[in-house]
C-alpha positions in Angstrom: 38.8 28.8 9.2 38.1 26.3 6.5 37.4 27.2 2.9 33.7 26.6 3.2 33.1 30.2 4.2 35.2 31.8 1.5 34.0 29.4 -1.2 30.3 29.9 -0.4 30.6 33.7 -0.3 32.4 33.6 -3.7 29.7 31.4 -5.1 26.9 33.7 -3.8 28.6 36.7 -5.3 29.0 34.9 -8.7 25.3 34.0 -8.6 24.6 37.7 -8.1 22.5 37.0 -5.0 21.2 40.1 -3.1 23.8 41.7 -0.9 21.6 41.6 2.2 21.3 37.8 1.8 25.1 37.5 1.6 25.6 39.7 4.6 23.0 37.7 6.5 24.6 34.4 5.5 28.0 35.6 6.6 26.7 36.7 10.0 24.7 33.5 10.6 27.7 31.3 9.5 30.0 33.1 11.9 27.5 33.1 14.8 27.2 36.9 14.9 24.2 38.5 16.5 21.4 39.3 14.0 20.6 42.8 12.8 18.0 44.8 14.8 14.5 44.0 13.6 13.9 47.4 12.0 17.1 46.9 9.8 16.6 43.3 8.8 15.2 42.6 5.4 13.6 39.4 4.2 16.8 38.6 2.2 18.9 39.2 5.3 16.8 37.0 7.5 16.8 34.2 5.0 20.6 34.5 4.6 21.1 34.6 8.3 19.1 31.4 8.8 20.8 29.6 5.9 24.2 30.7 7.3 23.4 29.3 10.7 22.4 26.0 9.1 25.5 26.1 6.7 23.3 25.9 3.6 22.4 28.1 0.7 18.9 26.7 0.3 17.2 30.1 -0.1 19.8 31.9 -2.2 18.0 31.3 -5.5 15.0 33.2 -4.2 17.1 36.4 -3.7 19.0 36.7 -7.0 19.2 40.2 -8.5 
């Protein structure tokens, strides 16, 4: 795996982005199935979508 995954997760953690966003981003980036609807938060859904698109466009909206 290239460093994009690790570098982006490190950046998101340093930005103090919501943990659900980070978990969603990781799942989307790796192509994992999304969480069940009742367990998915707005932060997770945004992170998952950004991860699928290999971007962090919504990360600023979910800073702690």
